[in-house]
C-alpha positions in Angstrom: 70.0 85.8 131.9 67.8 87.4 133.5 68.8 90.4 134.6 67.9 93.1 136.9 68.1 96.2 134.2 65.3 97.5 132.6 67.1 97.2 129.4 70.6 96.3 128.4 72.1 97.8 125.1 75.3 96.0 123.4 76.9 95.4 119.8 75.1 93.1 117.6 78.3 91.5 116.9 76.6 88.4 114.4 74.0 90.3 112.8 72.2 88.9 109.2 70.5 90.4 106.8 71.2 94.1 106.9 72.8 96.6 104.6 77.0 97.3 104.2 76.1 100.5 105.4 74.4 99.4 108.5 77.2 96.9 109.1 79.9 99.6 108.6 78.5 102.2 111.2 77.5 99.2 113.6 74.2 97.7 114.4 73.2 97.8 118.2 71.6 95.2 120.3 68.6 96.3 123.0 67.2 93.5 125.4 63.8 94.7 127.0 63.2 93.0 130.7 60.3 94.6 132.0 57.4 97.0 131.1 59.4 100.2 132.2 62.3 99.1 129.8 59.2 98.4 127.2 58.0 102.0 127.9 61.2 103.5 127.4 61.6 101.8 124.1 58.2 103.1 122.8 58.8 106.8 123.6 61.8 106.5 120.8 60.4 104.1 118.4 59.7 106.9 116.2 63.3 108.0 115.9 65.0 104.6 115.2 65.1 101.8 113.0 64.6 98.5 114.4 63.9 94.8 113.9 62.9 92.2 116.3 65.6 89.5 116.6 66.0 86.2 118.8 68.3 85.9 121.9 70.2 83.1 120.3 71.2 85.5 117.6 72.6 88.0 119.8 74.3 86.1 122.2 76.0 83.8 119.2 78.3 87.1 119.2 78.3 88.2 122.7 80.0 85.8 124.9 79.2 88.2 128.0 76.0 88.2 127.8 75.7 84.3 129.0 79.0 83.8 130.7 81.3 85.7 133.1 84.3 87.4 131.6 87.7 86.2 133.0 89.8 89.0 134.5 92.9 89.6 132.2 96.3 89.3 134.2 97.4 93.2 133.6 97.0 96.0 135.8 94.3 98.2 134.8 96.7 101.3 135.6 99.1 100.2 133.1 96.5 99.5 130.4 95.1 103.0 130.6 98.5 104.6 130.6 99.1 102.7 127.2 96.1 103.8 126.1 97.3 107.4 126.5 100.1 107.1 124.4 99.6 104.3 121.8 97.1 103.6 118.7 94.4 101.2 118.8 96.2 98.7 116.6 99.2 98.6 119.0 96.8 98.6 122.0 95.2 95.2 120.3 98.5 93.6 119.7 99.7 94.0 123.4 96.4 92.9 125.0 94.1 91.1 122.9 93.7 87.2 122.5 96.1 86.5 119.3 93.4 84.1 118.3 90.6 86.5 118.1 92.9 89.0 116.2 93.9 86.4 113.7 90.3 85.5 113.2 89.1 89.0 113.0 91.9 89.9 110.3 90.6 86.5 108.3 87.4 87.3 108.4 87.6 90.7 107.1 90.5 89.6 104.4 87.4 87.6 103.1 84.6 90.0 103.5 87.0 92.6 101.2 88.4 89.7 98.6 84.7 88.9 98.0 84.3 92.8 96.4 87.5 92.5 94.5 88.7 90.6 91.0 90.9 88.1 92.5 93.2 88.0 89.7 93.8 91.9 89.7 94.6 91.6 93.8 97.1 89.1 93.4 98.8 90.9 90.3 98.7 94.1 92.7 99.6 93.1 96.0 102.0 89.9 94.8 103.5 90.6 91.3 103.7 94.5 90.9 106.9 95.5 91.2 106.1 99.1 92.1 104.0 98.1 95.3 105.9 97.8 98.5 103.4 96.2 101.3 103.9 95.4 105.1 103.1 92.1 106.1 99.5 91.9 106.3 98.5 95.1 104.7 97.1 95.1 101.0 95.8 97.4 98.4 91.8 96.2 97.9 90.7 97.0 94.3 87.2 96.7 94.4 85.2 96.1 91.2 85.6 99.2 89.2 88.9 100.5 90.7 91.0 101.7 87.8 95.1 101.7 89.0 98.1 102.9 87.0 101.7 102.2 88.5 104.0 103.8 85.7 107.5 102.1 86.1 109.6 104.0 88.7 106.7 104.9 90.4 106.4 103.5 94.3 103.1 102.6 96.2 104.1 101.9 100.0 101.3 100.1 101.7 101.7 100.3 105.5 98.0 100.1 105.9 95.0 98.5 104.3 93.9 101.0 101.3 90.5 99.8 99.7 89.4 101.6 96.4 85.7 102.1 95.0 84.0 101.9 98.3 81.3 102.7 98.7 79.6 103.0 95.3 75.9 102.7 94.5 74.6 99.3 93.9 74.3 98.0 90.5 76.3 100.9 89.4 79.5 101.1 87.2 81.1 103.8 88.8 85.1 103.5 89.1 87.8 104.9 91.2 91.3 105.9 89.7 94.7 105.6 91.4 97.7 107.2 89.1 101.3 107.0 90.0 103.5 108.4 87.0 107.4 107.8 87.1 109.2 108.9 90.3 106.0 109.3 92.1 105.9 108.0 95.7 102.3 107.4 97.2 102.5 106.1 101.1 99.3 104.8 102.7 100.2 105.0 106.9 96.7 104.5 107.7 93.9 102.6 106.9 91.9 104.5 103.8 89.1 104.1 101.7 88.6 106.1 98.4 85.0 106.4 97.2 83.3 106.0 93.5 84.1 108.7 91.2 87.3 109.7 93.4 90.7 110.1 91.7 93.9 110.4 93.2 97.2 111.2 91.0 100.6 111.6 91.6 102.8 113.2 88.9 106.3 112.5 88.1 108.5 112.9 91.0 106.0 113.8 93.4 105.3 112.4 97.1 101.8 111.9 98.8 101.6 110.5 102.2 98.3 109.9 103.9 97.1 108.5 107.3 93.6 107.5 108.0 91.6 108.8 105.4 88.1 108.4 104.0 86.9 110.3 101.0 83.0 110.8 100.0 82.0 110.5 96.2 84.0 112.3 93.6 86.9 113.6 95.8 90.0 114.4 94.0 93.8 114.4 95.2 96.8 115.9 92.4 99.9 116.0 93.9 102.6 117.5 91.9 105.1 118.0 94.5 104.4 117.2 97.9 101.1 116.5 99.9 100.8 115.6 103.8 97.5 114.1 104.8 97.2 113.4 108.9 95.0 110.6 110.4 91.3 110.9 110.5 90.8 113.1 107.9 87.5 113.1 106.2 86.9 114.4 102.6 83.7 115.2 101.4 81.9 115.0 98.0 83.5 116.5 94.8 86.4 118.0 97.2 89.7 119.1 95.4 93.2 119.1 97.0 96.1 120.6 94.6 99.6 121.6 95.5 100.4 123.5 92.5 99.0 126.1 90.0 100.1 123.7 87.2 100.2 126.4 84.7 102.1 129.9 85.6 100.3 133.2 85.3 101.1 136.7 85.2 100.0 137.2 88.8 102.2 134.1 90.3 105.1 132.6 88.2 105.5 130.0 90.5 104.2 126.4 89.8 105.6 124.0 92.9 105.7 125.7 96.2 105.8 124.6 99.9 104.4 121.3 100.7 100.6 120.9 101.3 99.9 119.8 105.1 96.6 118.5 106.5 97.1 117.4 109.7 94.8 115.2 111.8 91.2 114.9 112.3 90.1 117.7 109.9 86.8 117.6 108.0 86.9 119.1 104.3 83.5 119.5 103.5 81.5 119.0 100.3 82.7 121.0 97.2 86.0 122.4 99.2 89.2 123.5 97.0 92.6 123.2 98.9 95.1 125.1 97.1 99.0 124.7 97.3 101.6 125.7 100.3 99.0 125.8 103.1 99.1 124.0 106.5 95.4 123.1 107.8 96.1 122.4 111.6 94.3 119.9 113.7 90.9 119.4 114.4 89.9 122.4 111.8 86.8 122.2 109.5 86.6 123.6 106.1 82.8 124.3 105.3 81.1 123.5 101.9 82.2 124.8 99.0 84.9 127.2 100.4 88.3 127.9 98.5 91.0 127.3 100.9 93.8 129.4 99.8 95.7 130.2 103.3 96.6 128.4 106.6 93.8 127.5 108.8 94.0 127.3 112.5 93.5 124.6 115.1 89.7 123.8 115.7 88.6 126.9 113.6 85.8 126.8 111.2 86.4 128.5 107.8 84.0 129.3 105.2 83.6 131.0 101.9 85.7 132.1 98.9 88.7 133.0 100.0 87.9 130.8 103.0 87.9 133.1 106.3 87.5 131.7 109.9 84.0 132.1 111.0 84.0 130.1 114.4 87.0 129.3 117.0 87.2 126.2 119.8 84.6 124.0 117.8 84.6 120.3 118.5 83.5 117.5 116.0 
């Protein structure tokens, strides 16, 4: 400070007094330095939500505002090469300060623990035989979580799993996880299960998920094998099944091939996904569709039964 720009935009890392939803999606800080910058902000003021805050509040979490950042002793070319082939977690471990990583991990742990019954958290993560955890990874049963892991069942936590987030404030909404005898649930990416949602793994079935997020009321029932990739969004009241559960005169088979949902798939509200199909990367299943056949990469499908209505979509 001062700066030669009209405005400066950055992350408001240390903001206080905003909702959990705002914290989840992020809040930006905007500095206005002259009349031109003020005019630019005034033009969009009716389309944004904003508050006046002090410079001290913003600078407390933005070292670069007041100090020059030391250049890391690494090759920029090497960094971008690694970025192309490595996950964000791998990049962070390799290049970020270990002190920063530990502090961030500690703050995140405290924030999650504040929304859990501590006794239930300790029981599940440290004293439940069927739960196997990677170091520093946890099952966070937010208040209202209902979890049943039967003898012989297994929950493998390779990344954090948060249950009953989000839920409506002051509500008694619940989220359900049930793993029956011989069933396996493997969590390989940071995931959250919203209120009124259910995951149920039947005897000897296997569910593997990457980084997924469900909205309210989503249901996953696994009786055979379901594999869900990274970056999968599951909308309100969506239903994912891998079995007929009851044979009919039209289809005698109950269990068929695994149900596979690949990376970066958007399953909209009210969608039903049936057994034995593959949904390729980047696809979108439109609202209230019944998906009973394979979906190609980057295709939008809609209807009952769902059919492709658009190709080469980006979202």
